[in-house]
C-alpha positions, 0 to 999 in steps of 0.5 A: 350276025344281025345288023343291030348286034354288029352296031352294038359291038361297035361296027363290023370290024369291032364285032369281028375282033370281039367274036374271034377273041371270044372264041379263042378264050372259049376254046381255052376254057372248053377243055376244063368244061369237058373234064368237069363233064366226064369225071364219072367216065374218066374215073371208070375208064382209067380207074382214078380218084377225085384228086387225080381228076383235079391234077388233070385240070391243075397241070395245064394251069401250072405249066401255063403259069411257067410258060407265060413268062416267055410268052409275055416277052414275045407278046410285046415284041412280035406280031400277036395274031400269028402267035395266037393262031399258032398256039391254037393249032398246038392246043388242038394237037394236044387235045387229039393226043389226049383223046388217044390216051390209054392210061392216066400217065398218057393223058397227064402227059398230053395235059402238060403239052396243053398247058404250054400253049394255053399260056398264049391266050392271056397276054396276046388277047389283053394286048390286042384288046388294048390296041383295038379298043379305046380306054372308055370302052374297054371294060364293056368290050372285055366283058363281051370277049370274056363271055367266051370263057363262060360259053366255052366252059358251058359248051364243054360241060354240055357237049363233053358230057353228052358226047361222052355219054352217047359215044366216048369221052375220047370223041369229046376231046377230038370234037373240040380239037377239030373246032380249034383247028377251024378257029386257027384258020379264022384267026389267021385270015380274018384278024388284022394286026393292030398298030401298037399304042393305037389306043393306049397313049394319051399324047394324041394317038388315041384314047386316054383323053377321058382318063386324063380329064378325070385325073385332072378334075380329081386333082391327082398327080403322078407318083414319081416312083411309078413313072417309067425312067427308061424306054419299056422296049429296052427293059429286061423281064426282071426290070419290067416285073419290078415296075409292074409289081410296084404299081399298087393297084396292079398288085391288088387286082392280080390278087383279087383276080387270082382268088376269083379264078381259084374259086371258079376253077374248083367250081367248074371241076367239081360242080357237076358231080357235087350237084348230082350227089348232093341234090340227087339231080340226074344228068338229064335234069342237070343238062337242062339247067346248065344253060340257065346258069350259063346264061346268068353268068353270061349276063353278069360278065356283059353287065359288069363291064358295061356298068363299069364303063358307064360309071366311068363316063359319068365321072366315077373314076374308081368304078372299075375297082368298085364294081368288081369289089361289090360283085365278089362280096355279093357272090359270096353272100349268094353262094352261102345259103345255097350251100347250106340248104339241101333243097335243089329248088332253093340252091340252084337259083341261088347258085345261078345268081351267085355265078352271075355276080362272080362273072361280073367282076372280071371285065372291070378288073382286066380293064384296070390293068390296061389303065395303069400300065404303059401300053408297051408293057401290057403283054408282060404285065398280063403274063405276070398276072397270068402266072399268079392266076394260073397258079391259083387255078392249078392249086384249086382242083387238087386242093378241092379234090384232096380236101373233099376226101379229107372232110367227107367223114365217110359219108361220100364226096358230096359232103366233103365238097360241100365243106370245101366250097364253104371254106373257099367262100371266105377269100372270095368275100375278102376280095371285096375288102381288098378292092376298097384299097384299090379305090384309093390307089387307082387314080394316082396309078392312072396318072402315073401311066399317063405320064409314062406314056407321055415320056415313052409314047413311041417305039418299034412296032 
């Protein structure tokens, strides 16, 4: 890794953290990219429909939504690096079993096991970022790490599609499983477990001084209803859930994030087959264009986080809520004319810009959650967010697949998918309005988190 890039990432230690955590998210996302790339091969090999393809991507998300409950508890109580590395090993084994499938039922069963371990990534990565990175840099760093999701989906689409075309869809599964085993070794050997609360507390152990100065300058005081009344280490899951769901900003970003990932889940599952059938674009042409869309989305996720951090440092206390609100609205406005046109040369550039705007929303949203929640509740707060997000991800492929069949009017799946994508733009646009409310609640919720951390700054590591 070049010296300039290492310096931009915050030094060699921070660069190692960013790269390894980004790879963990990339691996998690590569699976859905592979599924999206081999839709034709799966339909032909296993004799299944679009709805059944949707189920294959929905099942891991649904199972993961349930599994994330105990994982959130574990994240707040046990060393997180071994937990993450172990989950990557189990993920790889599930992919190997999936590649051996001789029937749809067999493949579906492997996806159930896959979902049980994918739930680990969200809570562990969020908690680790909070302890590795100071608050004023979190959105930008989150952007670099979340870039792994986009790289993973793009890699899965390209590698999965080409391996399936030239060898077999089974080999595509085994290839990403092999990469997973290598990543597990690197996580175990190269990622050190950080001290809990090293960056979270505003009481002298690290990084919330900027937030404290800003809420003081804005004349904002804590909301007594959101200040912890007991040690978070002693809270049951129900008590923790009640607390984090009582934080209005947290509820807003949970809903906004779930809507964004709902749309993205439908997009990554059916975008390839939609573009091929709607615009008569061949696999070779599409494979050449996919990196362009991927690079645009990558630029969006990196710039969204950096822009939010820069605005926060300049005194715009609500920037981490404002930036994603604008990004969601812009994304919907760009997708709309692309879906209405039948010309690939018009649609694909619009889709590229829309993907960049959609990706830009996620890093600031994820940083907000760390801002408004006590550091010893980060794992459980993320698990609750993950439940809602993965429920949306689970529903999207099945709903998109089912509605595409219902709305195709006998003229092919592209027509049905076109109408489904148009319908899905409405909640995406409404996200922008929802986040305007978050601008009003965010400063007081940050002040409440700071007061909670002053009361309960320490606890067993």
